[in-house]
Structures are given as structure tokens and as C-alpha cells.
Residue frames relative to the residue before (quaternion, step in Angstrom):
aa qw qx qy qz dx dy dz
M 1.0000 0.0000 0.0000 0.0000 0.00 0.00 0.00
S 0.2445 -0.7717 0.5686 0.1462 3.60 -0.78 0.97
C 0.2809 -0.7827 0.5340 0.1528 3.56 -0.33 1.27
S 0.6166 0.5537 -0.3631 0.4260 3.59 1.09 -0.58
R 0.6785 0.4945 -0.3069 0.4483 3.59 1.00 -0.73
I 0.7701 0.3258 -0.1901 0.5145 3.59 0.99 -0.72
F 0.4170 -0.7270 0.4483 0.3108 3.56 1.34 0.24
A 0.1692 0.8040 -0.5444 0.1690 3.53 0.94 0.94
V 0.3561 -0.7139 0.5665 0.2064 3.49 -1.27 0.50
I 0.2828 -0.7148 0.6096 0.1939 3.54 -0.89 0.92
A 0.0232 0.7692 -0.6385 0.0050 3.54 -0.85 0.92
I 0.1220 -0.7944 0.5929 0.0505 3.54 -0.54 1.11
S 0.0312 -0.8060 0.5900 -0.0361 3.52 -0.63 1.16
L 0.0922 -0.7716 0.6286 0.0336 3.52 -0.67 1.08
I 0.0112 0.8563 -0.5095 0.0834 3.56 0.04 1.33
S 0.1022 -0.7880 0.6058 0.0408 3.56 -1.02 0.79
A 0.5222 -0.6204 0.4792 0.3358 3.54 -1.08 0.67
H 0.6734 0.4889 -0.2896 0.4729 3.58 1.24 -0.39
A 0.4803 0.6747 -0.4504 0.3335 3.61 1.22 -0.08
D 0.3491 -0.7818 0.4902 0.1631 3.56 -0.89 0.96
E 0.6389 0.5804 -0.3422 0.3712 3.59 1.04 -0.71
P 0.4332 -0.6767 0.5170 0.2951 3.62 -0.94 0.82
V 0.1664 -0.7834 0.5950 0.0678 3.54 -1.08 0.78
T 0.3665 -0.7017 0.5613 0.2413 3.57 -0.90 0.91
P 0.4344 -0.7022 0.4837 0.2904 3.62 -0.60 1.04
P 0.5409 -0.6467 0.4203 0.3356 3.62 -0.83 0.90
R 0.6078 0.5644 -0.3701 0.4184 3.61 1.05 -0.65
D 0.6399 0.5212 -0.3301 0.4581 3.59 1.12 -0.58
L 0.6760 0.4424 -0.2811 0.5179 3.57 1.29 -0.23
G 0.6332 -0.5676 0.3134 0.4226 3.57 1.29 0.19
Y 0.5565 0.6082 -0.3917 0.4086 3.59 1.26 0.17
H 0.1831 -0.7717 0.6037 0.0808 3.54 -1.25 0.63
L 0.4993 -0.6668 0.4696 0.2924 3.55 -0.97 0.90
V 0.0486 -0.8135 0.5795 0.0055 3.58 -0.85 1.00
W 0.7971 0.0528 -0.0085 0.6015 3.62 1.21 -0.36
S 0.0821 0.8036 -0.5879 0.0432 3.58 -1.06 0.63
D 0.1022 -0.7234 0.6743 0.1077 3.50 -1.41 0.33
E 0.1923 -0.8297 0.5191 0.0723 3.56 -0.42 1.24
F 0.3291 -0.7745 0.4785 0.2507 3.61 1.30 -0.10
D 0.2861 0.8033 -0.4745 0.2182 3.57 1.08 0.76
V 0.6316 0.5100 -0.3513 0.4665 3.59 1.18 -0.33
E 0.4383 -0.6718 0.5265 0.2819 3.55 -1.20 0.52
G 0.7390 0.4202 -0.3047 0.4295 3.56 -0.96 0.87
T 0.8592 -0.1414 0.1035 0.4808 3.55 -1.10 -0.78
P 0.4976 -0.6247 0.5013 0.3329 3.62 -1.00 0.74
D 0.6721 -0.5355 0.3336 0.3875 3.56 -1.12 0.75
P 0.3300 -0.7823 0.4914 0.1937 3.64 -0.45 1.15
A 0.5763 0.5616 -0.3910 0.4468 3.61 1.23 -0.12
K 0.7404 0.3859 -0.2064 0.5102 3.56 1.28 -0.35
W 0.8194 0.1952 -0.0439 0.5371 3.56 0.98 -0.90
K 0.1533 -0.7443 0.6412 0.1071 3.52 -1.24 0.64
S 0.3265 -0.7205 0.5754 0.2078 3.57 -1.02 0.82
E 0.3461 -0.7188 0.5639 0.2134 3.55 -0.93 0.91
V 0.2030 -0.7918 0.5714 0.0723 3.56 -1.16 0.66
G 0.7888 0.3722 -0.2686 0.4088 3.54 -1.09 0.79
F 0.6208 -0.4299 0.4515 0.4753 3.51 -1.36 -0.49
L 0.0859 -0.8694 0.4866 -0.0025 3.60 -0.57 1.10
R 0.8546 0.0072 0.0929 0.5109 3.59 0.56 -1.14
N 0.8890 0.1927 -0.0695 0.4095 3.50 -1.41 0.36
E 0.4715 -0.6851 0.4278 0.3539 3.60 1.24 0.36
E 0.1991 0.7875 -0.5458 0.2056 3.57 1.03 0.87
L 0.5886 -0.6374 0.3903 0.3081 3.54 -1.24 0.50
Q 0.6818 0.5480 -0.2986 0.3816 3.58 1.01 -0.74
W 0.3214 -0.6484 0.6506 0.2302 3.47 -1.44 0.46
Y 0.2892 -0.7621 0.5529 0.1727 3.58 -0.66 1.08
Q 0.1053 0.7786 -0.6139 0.0761 3.55 -1.04 0.81
A 0.6334 -0.5823 0.3664 0.3542 3.55 -1.18 0.66
D 0.6040 0.6083 -0.3557 0.3724 3.61 1.03 -0.71
N 0.6712 0.5159 -0.3019 0.4384 3.62 1.15 -0.46
S 0.6886 0.3922 -0.2782 0.5427 3.62 1.26 0.04
K 0.1333 0.8104 -0.5471 0.1619 3.56 -0.31 1.30
C 0.3639 -0.6652 0.5995 0.2562 3.52 -1.30 0.49
K 0.1373 0.7908 -0.5790 0.1432 3.57 -0.74 1.07
D 0.8558 -0.0225 -0.0239 0.5162 3.56 -0.86 1.07
G 0.7297 -0.4564 0.2348 0.4519 3.56 0.96 0.91
L 0.6577 0.4597 -0.3102 0.5097 3.59 1.27 0.25
L 0.3270 -0.6260 0.6484 0.2843 3.49 -1.34 0.35
V 0.0751 -0.8000 0.5953 0.0042 3.57 -0.68 1.11
I 0.1037 -0.7479 0.6542 0.0448 3.56 -0.76 1.12
E 0.0867 -0.8408 0.5342 -0.0146 3.55 -0.46 1.23
A 0.2253 -0.7403 0.6217 0.1213 3.54 -0.96 0.98
R 0.0674 -0.8159 0.5741 -0.0131 3.56 -0.82 1.05
Q 0.3428 -0.6838 0.5965 0.2430 3.52 -1.25 0.50
E 0.3389 0.7066 -0.5343 0.3168 3.53 -0.20 1.35
E 0.4348 -0.7092 0.4899 0.2609 3.56 -1.06 0.66
I 0.0432 0.7655 -0.6408 0.0400 3.51 -1.04 0.89
K 0.4093 -0.7298 0.4973 0.2293 3.56 -0.86 0.99
N 0.4242 -0.6867 0.5385 0.2418 3.54 -1.18 0.68
P 0.3082 -0.7880 0.4995 0.1862 3.63 -0.36 1.16
G 0.7008 0.4432 -0.2696 0.4896 3.59 1.24 -0.36
H 0.2810 0.8060 -0.4857 0.1886 3.58 1.23 0.38
V 0.0586 0.7467 -0.6592 0.0666 3.55 -0.98 1.03
A 0.3998 -0.7864 0.4141 0.2239 3.56 -0.21 1.30
D 0.7818 0.3401 -0.1814 0.4901 3.61 0.91 -0.85
S 0.3719 0.7390 -0.4841 0.2850 3.59 1.20 0.37
R 0.4288 -0.6741 0.5350 0.2747 3.56 -1.25 0.46
D 0.5933 0.5595 -0.3464 0.4636 3.56 1.31 -0.13
W 0.4316 -0.7277 0.4676 0.2561 3.60 -0.59 1.13
R 0.5900 0.5838 -0.3696 0.4177 3.59 1.14 -0.51
K 0.7268 0.4180 -0.2283 0.4950 3.57 1.18 -0.55
T 0.6364 0.5614 -0.3439 0.4021 3.59 1.05 -0.64
R 0.6111 0.5335 -0.3597 0.4611 3.60 1.16 -0.43
S 0.3358 -0.7611 0.5196 0.1947 3.57 -0.71 1.01
A 0.8000 -0.0157 0.0451 0.5982 3.59 1.16 -0.57
S 0.2763 -0.7139 0.6073 0.2126 3.52 -1.37 0.09
T 0.3279 -0.7364 0.5546 0.2065 3.56 -1.15 0.62
Y 0.7155 0.3335 -0.2435 0.5636 3.59 1.31 0.19
T 0.0882 -0.7529 0.6464 0.0869 3.54 -1.25 0.55
S 0.0429 0.7847 -0.6179 0.0270 3.55 -1.23 0.49
G 0.4552 -0.6928 0.4975 0.2556 3.58 -1.32 -0.11
S 0.0291 -0.7706 0.6367 -0.0021 3.53 -1.22 0.67
L 0.0846 -0.8109 0.5790 -0.0024 3.57 -0.74 1.11
I 0.0386 -0.7650 0.6422 0.0275 3.55 -1.20 0.68
T 0.4662 -0.6531 0.5088 0.3117 3.57 -1.02 0.78
I 0.2699 -0.7891 0.5414 0.1062 3.54 -1.09 0.76
G 0.8185 0.3007 -0.1920 0.4502 3.51 -1.36 0.20
N 0.8185 -0.2332 0.1997 0.4855 3.52 -0.90 -1.01
N 0.4704 0.6457 -0.4620 0.3853 3.58 1.24 0.26
E 0.2637 0.7741 -0.5095 0.2677 3.54 0.42 1.35
W 0.3619 -0.7355 0.5470 0.1699 3.52 -1.26 0.55
H 0.1120 0.7898 -0.5919 0.1155 3.58 -0.84 1.01
F 0.8437 -0.0938 -0.0157 0.5283 3.55 -0.42 1.34
G 0.6566 0.5474 -0.3936 0.3382 3.55 -1.37 0.20
R 0.6013 -0.5491 0.4532 0.3627 3.53 -1.20 -0.62
S 0.0707 -0.7660 0.6364 0.0576 3.54 -0.97 0.88
E 0.1343 -0.7635 0.6271 0.0766 3.53 -1.12 0.71
V 0.0217 -0.8090 0.5851 -0.0512 3.56 -0.77 1.07
R 0.0196 -0.7659 0.6423 0.0205 3.55 -0.88 0.96
A 0.0377 0.8042 -0.5869 0.0861 3.52 -0.83 1.04
R 0.1366 -0.7677 0.6193 0.0922 3.52 -1.29 0.40
F 0.1999 0.7408 -0.6226 0.1534 3.55 -0.97 0.96
K 0.4821 -0.6384 0.5113 0.3139 3.56 -1.27 0.35
A 0.3630 -0.7391 0.5331 0.1941 3.54 -0.89 1.01
L 0.2199 0.8062 -0.5024 0.2219 3.56 0.36 1.32
P 0.6233 -0.5555 0.3875 0.3908 3.61 -1.14 0.56
G 0.7839 0.3300 -0.2556 0.4596 3.53 -1.04 0.84
L 0.6498 0.4983 -0.3201 0.4763 3.60 1.23 -0.32
W 0.0484 -0.7922 0.6081 -0.0181 3.55 -1.03 0.88
P 0.0157 0.8085 -0.5864 0.0476 3.61 0.32 1.22
A 0.0364 -0.8130 0.5810 -0.0098 3.57 -1.12 0.63
I 0.1216 -0.6968 0.7007 0.0935 3.47 -1.41 0.56
W 0.2197 0.8075 -0.5097 0.1998 3.60 -0.39 1.15
T 0.2439 -0.7521 0.5929 0.1529 3.54 -1.32 0.26
T 0.0935 -0.7716 0.6249 0.0732 3.54 -1.25 0.51
G 0.4145 -0.7289 0.4991 0.2183 3.54 -1.09 0.82
R 0.7052 -0.4543 0.3423 0.4232 3.50 -1.33 -0.10
G 0.7499 0.3880 -0.2874 0.4522 3.55 -1.20 0.53
R 0.7279 -0.4463 0.3011 0.4247 3.52 -1.34 0.05
W 0.4829 -0.6531 0.5096 0.2838 3.52 -1.19 0.68
P 0.6404 -0.2168 -0.7338 -0.0656 1.60 -1.97 1.59
H 0.3166 0.7894 -0.4857 0.2019 3.60 1.24 0.27
G 0.6700 0.4941 -0.3039 0.4632 3.58 1.12 -0.57
G 0.4863 -0.6729 0.4267 0.3587 3.58 1.28 -0.20
E 0.0668 -0.7731 0.6300 0.0302 3.54 -1.23 0.58
I 0.1179 -0.7585 0.6377 0.0642 3.55 -1.03 0.87
D 0.1431 -0.7731 0.6143 0.0672 3.57 -0.63 1.14
I 0.2182 -0.8030 0.5461 0.0967 3.55 -0.01 1.32
M 0.7873 -0.0752 0.0482 0.6101 3.56 1.11 -0.71
E 0.1060 0.7014 -0.7044 0.0226 3.47 -1.21 0.82
F 0.0863 -0.7620 0.6342 0.0982 3.56 -1.19 0.56
Y 0.3554 0.6845 -0.6099 0.1823 3.53 -1.05 0.89
D 0.8217 0.2307 -0.1850 0.4873 3.55 -1.32 0.41
G 0.6847 -0.5202 0.2842 0.4240 3.56 1.03 0.82
K 0.6859 0.4702 -0.2733 0.4834 3.59 1.25 0.22
I 0.3305 -0.6673 0.6277 0.2269 3.51 -1.35 0.53
L 0.1193 -0.8089 0.5746 0.0346 3.57 -0.82 1.03
A 0.0645 -0.7425 0.6647 0.0517 3.53 -1.30 0.59
N 0.0254 0.8495 -0.5164 0.1052 3.58 -0.42 1.25
F 0.1387 -0.7209 0.6663 0.1308 3.50 -1.41 0.35
V 0.0709 -0.8103 0.5816 -0.0070 3.58 -0.91 0.93
W 0.1291 0.7572 -0.6365 0.0697 3.55 -1.10 0.82
A 0.6839 -0.5148 0.3311 0.3970 3.59 -1.28 0.08
G 0.2159 -0.7691 0.5915 0.1094 3.56 -0.87 1.04
Q 0.7317 -0.4085 0.3069 0.4512 3.55 -1.27 -0.38
W 0.8610 0.1681 -0.1180 0.4654 3.54 -1.34 0.51
G 0.7294 -0.4719 0.2381 0.4343 3.54 0.94 0.92
R 0.5236 0.6371 -0.4181 0.3809 3.59 1.23 0.11
D 0.4033 -0.6645 0.5597 0.2874 3.57 -1.24 0.43
H 0.2728 -0.7682 0.5652 0.1267 3.57 -0.98 0.92
W 0.1438 -0.8232 0.5489 0.0182 3.57 -0.74 1.12
N 0.1009 -0.6972 0.7037 0.0923 3.50 -1.24 0.73
T 0.0323 0.8539 -0.5072 0.1119 3.57 -0.15 1.34
A 0.0438 -0.7581 0.6495 0.0386 3.54 -1.17 0.73
K 0.1131 -0.7917 0.5999 0.0257 3.57 -0.92 1.00
H 0.0574 -0.8013 0.5952 -0.0180 3.56 -0.93 1.00
P 0.4505 -0.6890 0.4889 0.2887 3.63 -0.70 1.01
I 0.5604 -0.6299 0.4231 0.3320 3.57 -0.99 0.87
E 0.5659 0.6220 -0.3799 0.3855 3.60 1.15 -0.56
K 0.5718 0.5970 -0.3812 0.4140 3.61 1.17 -0.47
F 0.7535 0.3668 -0.1763 0.5164 3.56 1.21 -0.54
D 0.5967 -0.6070 0.3440 0.3964 3.58 1.14 0.73
N 0.1468 -0.8500 0.5038 0.0457 3.51 0.45 1.30
D 0.6244 0.5809 -0.3444 0.3926 3.61 1.02 -0.75
T 0.7811 0.2817 -0.1526 0.5359 3.60 1.06 -0.68
W 0.3151 0.8028 -0.4729 0.1806 3.60 1.28 0.03
A 0.7326 0.4653 -0.2542 0.4268 3.58 0.71 -1.07
D 0.6383 0.5594 -0.3290 0.4141 3.60 1.19 -0.42
K 0.7564 0.3992 -0.1822 0.4851 3.58 1.18 -0.49
F 0.3969 -0.6143 0.6082 0.3085 3.48 -1.38 0.33
H 0.1992 -0.7982 0.5624 0.0824 3.57 -0.87 0.98
L 0.3717 -0.7667 0.4999 0.1550 3.53 -1.05 0.87
W 0.0926 -0.7555 0.6477 0.0331 3.53 -0.82 1.11
V 0.0720 -0.7786 0.6231 0.0188 3.57 -0.96 0.94
T 0.0750 -0.7705 0.6320 0.0351 3.56 -0.97 0.91
E 0.0915 -0.7746 0.6252 0.0279 3.56 -0.83 1.07
W 0.0089 -0.8304 0.5453 -0.1141 3.53 -0.55 1.29
D 0.1745 0.7552 -0.6196 0.1237 3.56 -0.77 1.09
Q 0.7493 -0.4114 0.2652 0.4462 3.60 -1.24 -0.17
E 0.6686 0.5056 -0.2982 0.4564 3.59 1.24 -0.27
K 0.8091 -0.1190 0.1313 0.5603 3.61 0.91 -0.86
I 0.2393 -0.7036 0.6400 0.1954 3.52 -1.43 0.18
S 0.0335 -0.8004 0.5984 -0.0127 3.59 -0.78 1.03
I 0.1741 -0.7780 0.6003 0.0634 3.55 -1.05 0.89
Y 0.0834 -0.7993 0.5951 -0.0047 3.57 -0.86 1.06
L 0.1216 -0.7504 0.6426 0.0953 3.55 -1.25 0.53
D 0.8352 -0.1043 0.0162 0.5397 3.56 -0.66 1.18
G 0.7483 -0.4271 0.1992 0.4669 3.55 0.96 0.95
K 0.6344 0.5131 -0.3339 0.4719 3.61 1.26 -0.07
L 0.4443 -0.6974 0.4966 0.2639 3.56 -0.86 0.99
L 0.2256 -0.7881 0.5627 0.1071 3.58 -0.82 1.05
N 0.7839 -0.1718 0.1683 0.5724 3.58 0.88 -0.93
T 0.1077 -0.7698 0.6258 0.0646 3.55 -1.24 0.61
L 0.1648 -0.7693 0.6119 0.0806 3.54 -1.01 0.90
P 0.2849 -0.7132 0.6081 0.2012 3.63 -0.69 1.00
M 0.4793 -0.7167 0.4204 0.2825 3.56 -0.59 1.12
A 0.6219 0.5772 -0.3465 0.4001 3.60 1.05 -0.72
T 0.6667 0.5133 -0.3058 0.4455 3.61 1.18 -0.44
A 0.6695 0.5232 -0.2903 0.4403 3.60 1.19 -0.40
I 0.2561 0.7581 -0.5481 0.2437 3.57 0.36 1.27
N 0.4523 -0.6796 0.5040 0.2820 3.57 -0.80 0.97
Q 0.1917 -0.8105 0.5493 0.0681 3.58 -0.87 1.03
D 0.6666 0.4308 -0.2926 0.5333 3.57 1.28 0.05
G 0.7723 0.1439 -0.1264 0.6057 3.54 0.23 1.29
P 0.8090 -0.2060 0.1571 0.5277 3.62 -1.12 -0.57
A 0.4034 -0.7227 0.5137 0.2260 3.59 -0.91 0.97
I 0.2676 0.7587 -0.5394 0.2487 3.54 0.29 1.30
N 0.4228 -0.6564 0.5579 0.2814 3.54 -1.30 0.38
P 0.3311 -0.7826 0.4846 0.2078 3.63 -0.37 1.15
F 0.6575 0.5403 -0.3134 0.4214 3.59 1.16 -0.52
L 0.5201 0.5820 -0.4374 0.4467 3.57 1.27 0.31
G 0.6729 0.4531 -0.2896 0.5080 3.57 1.31 -0.11
P 0.6418 -0.5512 0.3745 0.3795 3.59 -1.26 0.30
Q 0.2024 -0.7733 0.5938 0.0923 3.55 -1.26 0.53
H 0.3860 -0.6829 0.5710 0.2422 3.54 -1.19 0.69
F 0.4084 -0.7286 0.5104 0.2045 3.53 -1.11 0.78
R 0.1206 -0.8029 0.5833 0.0248 3.56 -1.07 0.83
L 0.0449 -0.7515 0.6578 0.0224 3.55 -1.19 0.74
N 0.2105 0.7896 -0.5591 0.1401 3.60 -0.72 0.95
L 0.2250 -0.7296 0.6278 0.1514 3.51 -1.35 0.36
A 0.1105 -0.8067 0.5801 0.0224 3.56 -0.30 1.31
I 0.2330 -0.7399 0.6155 0.1395 3.54 -1.35 0.34
G 0.8033 0.2124 -0.1800 0.5265 3.55 -0.90 0.92
G 0.5890 0.5462 -0.4403 0.4012 3.57 -1.16 -0.47
A 0.8124 -0.1191 0.1325 0.5552 3.57 -0.84 -0.97
G 0.5668 0.6212 -0.3740 0.3911 3.58 1.22 -0.40
G 0.5008 -0.6851 0.4042 0.3412 3.57 1.25 -0.30
D 0.7284 -0.4307 0.3354 0.4140 3.52 -1.38 -0.28
P 0.2156 -0.8168 0.5233 0.1121 3.63 -0.54 1.11
S 0.4018 0.7837 -0.4338 0.1903 3.60 1.27 -0.16
K 0.7453 0.3743 -0.2264 0.5032 3.61 1.10 -0.53
T 0.5465 0.5810 -0.4028 0.4489 3.58 1.30 0.23
P 0.3962 -0.7225 0.5078 0.2513 3.62 -0.79 0.92
F 0.1510 -0.7712 0.6135 0.0783 3.56 -1.14 0.69
P 0.5194 -0.1001 -0.8446 -0.0827 1.54 -2.33 1.00
Q 0.2437 -0.7242 0.6253 0.1587 3.53 -1.39 0.38
R 0.2459 -0.7947 0.5456 0.1013 3.57 -1.02 0.87
Y 0.1288 -0.7204 0.6777 0.0718 3.49 -1.23 0.78
E 0.1217 -0.8626 0.4910 -0.0061 3.58 -0.35 1.28
V 0.0901 -0.7621 0.6410 0.0131 3.53 -1.13 0.88
D 0.3107 -0.7875 0.5028 0.1747 3.59 -0.71 1.01
Y 0.7632 -0.2582 0.1316 0.5775 3.60 0.90 -0.82
V 0.3395 -0.7111 0.5871 0.1855 3.54 -1.39 0.33
R 0.0262 0.8014 -0.5965 0.0356 3.59 -0.86 0.98
L 0.2219 -0.7671 0.5930 0.1032 3.54 -1.06 0.84
Y 0.0717 -0.8045 0.5896 0.0039 3.54 -0.90 0.97
Q 0.0052 -0.7669 0.6392 0.0570 3.53 -1.30 0.34
K 0.4225 -0.6541 0.5572 0.2882 3.51 -1.31 0.40
Q 0.4666 -0.6516 0.5155 0.3032 3.52 -1.07 0.73
P 0.5209 -0.6543 0.4391 0.3283 3.61 -0.91 0.82
T 0.5289 -0.6248 0.4739 0.3244 3.57 -1.13 0.69
P 0.4936 -0.6728 0.4550 0.3109 3.61 -0.80 0.95
């Protein structure tokens, strides 16, 4: 199914029987289910929907990403960060690329991205996730558009690090710089004492006028679409195009020092659902 052709809405819902917050059913808001992944099989996430990233990838983070750290188990997608040594097969000691100069990593984790036509364009997404807000951990729920970064645009529905929940939008600024619209919220605003015990609900509402991100019913950030125009190259709005969805658990980098955090750590996803509104006759 090509979500870009039918303007389908990706809605990722991570739902737990233990979640306390009431949720308005998407059907009551005019949305209809068009795609889902219930993670009901044991083992590898559906390869027709998700690809696991491999290696050292971004931000000089500490972890080596590998497929083995992302598994479906007991109806959940579990992305697990582990403290274990793995050698870098692409090691080049005198390289200028940090991804090659490291001979090994002492951490592994998982990163997934939707593939092919599993893209998100406008509508409402719902995301429920659970993770421990601990030093050194950098879990994220985000999307990226087509083409080179940041020209394709990026929506950070959720990042956690440095004791804060972030909601960001990124596109191309002037002179090759990336332009950020960022909002940071202290974890204490969301009941830090019970945070790890609950699944939390992220909602993204996206149309031609604006994109808004909510956490447990609280507005985190809003992007007026008219302000998001690439300034390095063609003057286009990257958020008018479809985006692939990403789930990952990074270690280090902006996440800070993980040395006093016990491992393994789990980032859990219960299911993924895609919704769209039927066009007005």
C-alpha cells in the first residue's frame, strides 16, 4: 500500500493494558484504520514493514546498532540496549570518519525505520511508549522525509535526554545549516516518580496548516507549516511530502554518560496503527 499516493496517515499507537490515560478512539474523530502491525509474532519485526539499521550511524553515539536488539516478544516490540563489546568490521585507524576510527563498541542497541511505501503524510498519529528516563539513554520517535537531510525534513515526535522531553522540527536553513524549531520540557512535568511504570501517549496532528505534537494530552510544540521552507536550495516545504517513521534507542551522545545506568535497558512498543480520514464527497 502506498501511503504517499493515498495520503494515508501513519498512526503509531503503543498501547498497554496497564495504561491509565483515557484515549479518544480515532474513529470518533473521523479516522479509519488503514494499516497496522500488532507485533504478535515472536522474533524479527516484519521485514516488509521495517528495516533494522546497522553500525555506528549518528551524533557520535556510543552504541553499535544491530538487528538482534530489536525483537517482537509477548506482543511487544522490544528495543534493548545492552552493555557488550562488539568489534567494528569497518575499522580504519587513520580514517577521518568517526564511524571507522572506532575499533569496537561497548554498547549495542536497535534502530528501526519503515521501508518502501510505508510512509506518513498528514493526519493524526498516536504513539504510546515506555522507557526509563535514565542518564545516557536517548530514546526517540521520529520521522524523516525523502532526499538528503535536512532537506527532506525531520519530525522529532519524542526525544528524551538530559532530564527533558523534546519535540522538534528540522529543515534546511541558510548556508548549509539545519534549522530547528525545538521545545524542551522537564520530565518532572510528566510525573517523574511514576514515569517508568506507565505507557505514555504521544499524538501528532498534521495537516497543510500546522503540525502539533502532544504528550499525555499536553501540547509540546506546534509548527506553522508556512514557516518551514527550505532556504538552502529550492524553496520548498519538506513537510508537504511523506515521511518514514523511526524508532530507536541511542546511548551516549546528547543522552549523556551511561556509565552509572544499569544494562540492559528496554524501550517497548505495543503496536503500530495507521489511520486516515475519508475524503469529503
